N, C-alpha and C positions, 0 to 999 in steps of 0.2 A: 402528210409527209413532207417533206420540202426539200428539193435538193435546190444547192449552190455552189457555183465556181466560181473558184477567181485567182488570179496569178501575182505574187508577190511581186510591190516596186522595186529596184533593184536598191533604192536606199534604204526600206524597209528591211527588207533583205540583210541588207549588211548588220546593221544593226540588230536584230532579233535574233540573228541566227550565228551560233560556236560550230564552224565547218567540218574545224578540223581539232580531235582533241587528245593532238600528236603523233603525225607519221608517224610509220616505218621507215628506215631510211634505205633514204637513194626513192621513195618514189615522190611521186609529183602527183595529186589526188585531191581537189575540192568536191565539196558535197555541201547542195545545198536547197533550199525545197523549190519547187517549182510552181504549178498548178496546183489548188488545192477544193475537191471536191468534198463537201458536205453534208451525205443524207440523212441528218439525224433523223431517225423516229422513233415512234412509241413502240411500233408491231416489232414483228420477231423477223420478220424477211424483210431484205434490200435496203436496208438499215447502217450504215458504217461513217466512213472517213477515209479518203485517198488520195495520196499526198503524193508527189511526185519528186523525185531527185533527180536533180539537175547535177550533172560533172564538168566538170572538167581539169586542164592540167594534161601535163604533157607525156602520163602514164597513158594516154585515151590512145594515143598514136598505134600503140602496139596490141590493144583491147580486141579480142574478138567477140570477146561476150563480158557481160557481169552478173554481179547477182545481189542482192542484201539480204544479212542475215541479222532479224533487228533482237535487242536485246531487251530494252526497256523503251516503253512508251505509257504517257503517260498523261494525262487533262490539269490545269489548276486548280481542279475540285482533289485531286489526287485519284483519278478513277486510272483501276491500272485498262488501257486500250489495243493491248497485244491481242491478237487474235487465238484464240482456243485451236483453230488449224489453220499452221504455216501455208499459203502459198507461194507465199513470195521470194521461193529458196532454188527454185530452177533460174538457172545463170539462161540471162537474155543477149540472145546477140545482135552488134554493134546494127546500124543501120547508115550507111555515108558517113559524114561528119560529124553530126551531132551523138552518134555513140550510142548507147545503148537506153531504150525506154524503162527504163527502173521507176517502181511504183511502188506502193507498199500501202495494202488493205490496212484498215483498225476497225475496231468498235466500235461502238454511236458514243462521243461524248460527252459530259452528263450535258443536261437540256443545257441549263446556265453560264456552261463554259465557253469562254470569250477567247482561251486560246491550248494551244497543246504547251505544257510545261518541258518535254521535253522527250525527242525521240532518239533513242541511239541503238547503237551496233555496229556492222560492220561494213563495207562496201566489199568486194569481193572480185578482181578483174580476171579475165583470163588471157592470158597472153604468149600463148604458143611461142614467140619470135627468141621470148627469153629465155630456152632452153634444150637445144636441139632435140632431146631424150621424147623433148613431149608432142614430133613429128613422127612418123612409118609413114613409111611411104611405101606401099608394093604394088610392081611395076606386069605390062602383061593380065590387064584386066579380064581381054576376051578371051584371056585362053583358060580361065581358071574357073569357070562357069562346071557350076553343079561338085564343086570341090571347096573346102577347107582352101581357107586361104594361109597359108604357110609363114610363120612369120616370128623370130624368136622372141623379138625385142612386142609383138603383139602377147606371147603366149609368158614370160616373165610377169608383163601384167594381168594374170589369168583370164587375157581376152581371146577368147574364140569367136572367129565368125569366118563362117561357108558361103558363098556364091551362088546363088537360085539363078536360072534361067529361067524366064517370063513363062516358059509352053511348059515346065515339069512344076512350075510354084501355079500357073490356073490346072495344071493334071490333080497334082496333093490338093489341089481348094474345089474342086468337084469334092474329092472323097470325103473329107471333112466335110463340107456343107452335109455331105449326105446321112451323114452322122449326130447332124445339129437337131435342136429347138426349132420349129416351127417360126418362132417369135424371133430367130436371131439370122435366120436366112437372108432374110430379104438386107439388111444393114451387111452381112460377111461379102451376099452374093456382089452390093454395091462394089464392095473394097477389089473385089475381084477382078470384076468386071475395068478399074479403071487403070489397070497393069496393062500397060503398054510394052509393043517392042524390044523398044527402047531404053525401056525400065532397068537401072542396079538395082538387084535385091535383095540383104544380107539378114544372115539367121545370127543373130547375135546374143553374145550369153559375154558377160562383160560382169563378173563377183563380186569386183570391189569399186563397183560404178566408177570407170578410170576416161573411159572413152569420153569424150566432151562430143565432139562431132566426124561425121565420112563425109569426103570430099570430092567428086572426082577432078581429076588435075591434065589436060591437056598441054601442049606447046607453048600458049600463049595462058598459061596457066588456069585458074578451076573454069571449068566449064557447071555456067549456070543453069540449075534446073528450073522444071515449069512448073516443080511444085512437091512435096515429099510427104508419106505416112507411114507412121511408124507405130506399132502396137505387138505385146507380145514378145518384145526383141526377134523381132521381124520392121526391115527397116527398107523404103522404100523410095530411090529418088527416081522423078519422073523426066525424060529428057522429050523433047518434041522430034529430033533426028536420030540416026545413027552416032554412035559414040566414035571418035578416032579410033585407028588401031594402036595407034600407042597412048592409048589412053590409062591413066592409070589412079589406084584409090588412095588416097593418102587422108589416115587416120590420125587422129587430134589427141593425142591422154589429157589427162589433168594430171602435170607433175609438180610436185611442192616446190619448182623454183619458176614453174608456168603461174603461177597465183600468187597475188600481189593483193594482201590483204590491209585499208585501210579503215581505222574506228575513225566515224564519226558522231558528233551530236549536236542535232537540232536544238535551241534553245528557245523559248515564248515565242512559237509562233503561232504568229496570229487566226483564228477562224473567219472563216467568212461571217 
């Protein structure tokens, strides 16, 4: 088994890659290949090919997240490289000016293949600033503990949210722990004990998968968390300090106008 990685030189990438095959009207996004990690192996495990997708263009300034939706991937021998289980379709949050860190994981190319003939699909940006309806703000966070969040905008998207105080969460968690199999208690207890008095705990029902993210905001903007956990409709935002009295919940929704989809095609991508 071998593991090799490389980054395509700028000149080679410009010649080897067809970055876009028809932009949607009003969009400015370009897709090129970055680092390639080749883990070809004859074994059943740990093999595969990972290609970094680099995004550039003005649309990235509005993007809070992005994802790649693969449609085709074949090497120069004609072997289909699309994975049986897609693990790349979740949105990845933007981090700084570099934008989202997008990578596609493919199956092993043929042993003698020296290039990927084609990788194509769509890159979808999530830009809530493009649609006022994509942002829903709920005020007076602290007064809504252990109550459903009442919001006509969320209800219209079939999203139900309940704020749970840390004390009520811990009490309910102890009850659930008593009913668990012994093998699950340790992992569950770890999650329960990680909940602090300043954390924001939300029980979320999102029938249509329209909720992209939840933030807590104050007068100066988003209040940074020290971490977050999500599991089975439960989302926990962790905070080191007590939230201000005027803190608000901001829900970011996936609407048609907030999603910018751009087709891309990368051709004749040399393998390391």
